[in-house]
C-alpha positions in Angstrom: -51.0 -48.7 -42.5 -48.0 -48.9 -40.2 -47.6 -47.9 -36.6 -44.2 -48.5 -34.4 -44.7 -48.6 -31.0 -42.0 -48.5 -27.9 -41.1 -49.0 -24.8 -37.8 -48.9 -22.0 -38.2 -50.0 -18.7 -36.6 -49.2 -15.8 -33.1 -52.1 -17.0 -33.0 -49.3 -19.8 -34.3 -53.2 -22.4 -36.4 -51.2 -25.1 -39.0 -53.4 -26.2 -41.1 -52.6 -29.5 -45.0 -52.9 -31.2 -46.0 -52.6 -34.1 -49.1 -53.0 -35.8 -49.4 -53.1 -40.1 -51.7 -54.1 -42.4 -49.3 -54.5 -44.8 -50.6 -58.3 -45.5 -53.4 -59.1 -47.1 -55.7 -63.0 -45.1 -55.8 -65.3 -46.8 -59.8 -66.5 -45.4 -61.1 -62.7 -44.2 -61.2 -59.1 -46.5 -60.2 -57.4 -42.6 -57.7 -57.5 -41.1 -54.4 -56.7 -39.1 -51.3 -58.3 -37.6 -49.5 -56.7 -34.3 -46.4 -57.9 -33.8 -44.4 -57.4 -30.5 -40.9 -58.1 -28.7 -37.3 -56.8 -28.1 -36.6 -56.4 -31.6 -39.2 -56.1 -34.7 -37.6 -58.8 -36.4 -37.6 -61.5 -33.5 -40.5 -61.7 -31.2 -44.4 -62.6 -31.3 -47.4 -61.9 -33.5 -50.7 -62.1 -33.6 -53.2 -61.4 -36.5 -56.9 -60.5 -35.9 -59.4 -60.6 -38.6 -63.0 -58.8 -39.0 -65.9 -59.2 -40.9 -66.7 -56.0 -41.2 -64.9 -52.8 -41.1 -65.8 -51.0 -38.5 -65.2 -54.6 -36.4 -61.3 -54.3 -37.5 -61.4 -50.3 -36.9 -62.8 -50.6 -33.6 -60.3 -53.4 -32.4 -57.7 -51.0 -33.4 -58.6 -48.0 -31.1 -58.2 -50.2 -28.5 -54.9 -51.5 -29.0 -53.2 -48.4 -29.6 -55.7 -47.4 -26.5 -54.0 -50.3 -24.8 -50.8 -49.8 -25.8 -50.4 -46.2 -25.1 -51.7 -46.6 -21.1 -49.1 -49.3 -21.0 -46.2 -46.3 -21.4 -45.2 -47.3 -25.6 -44.8 -44.3 -27.2 -44.9 -43.6 -31.5 -42.3 -44.0 -33.4 -43.2 -44.3 -36.6 -46.5 -44.3 -38.9 -47.4 -45.3 -42.2 -50.7 -44.4 -43.8 -52.1 -45.1 -47.2 -54.1 -41.9 -48.7 -57.0 -41.0 -46.9 -57.1 -44.3 -45.0 -57.9 -44.8 -40.7 -57.9 -40.6 -40.5 -59.4 -41.1 -37.0 -56.4 -43.6 -35.7 -54.2 -40.2 -37.4 -55.5 -37.5 -35.3 -55.4 -39.7 -32.5 -52.2 -40.5 -32.3 -49.9 -37.1 -34.1 -50.0 -35.5 -30.2 -48.2 -39.2 -29.3 -45.3 -38.7 -31.5 -41.6 -38.6 -30.2 -40.0 -35.2 -31.0 
């Protein structure tokens, strides 16, 4: 799964926020990574780890809702088949047209 958000500020600077579960965590079965900054190759990164899939799903929904409230729009999404069905629906209306 990968979700990339973006927003611009009053000075027209472009900011990115990316959520991904591409990399597995060595010590936790359930995890995802967020990275953010003015460029996806530079910036900050944080890894969230969880004991259960349900905890991971709740945190994903929380992070997404916070980004949307902060004015971010969805630039790109990728989901593997039958993955994160509830997130797909929530993001469908947030896509860049």
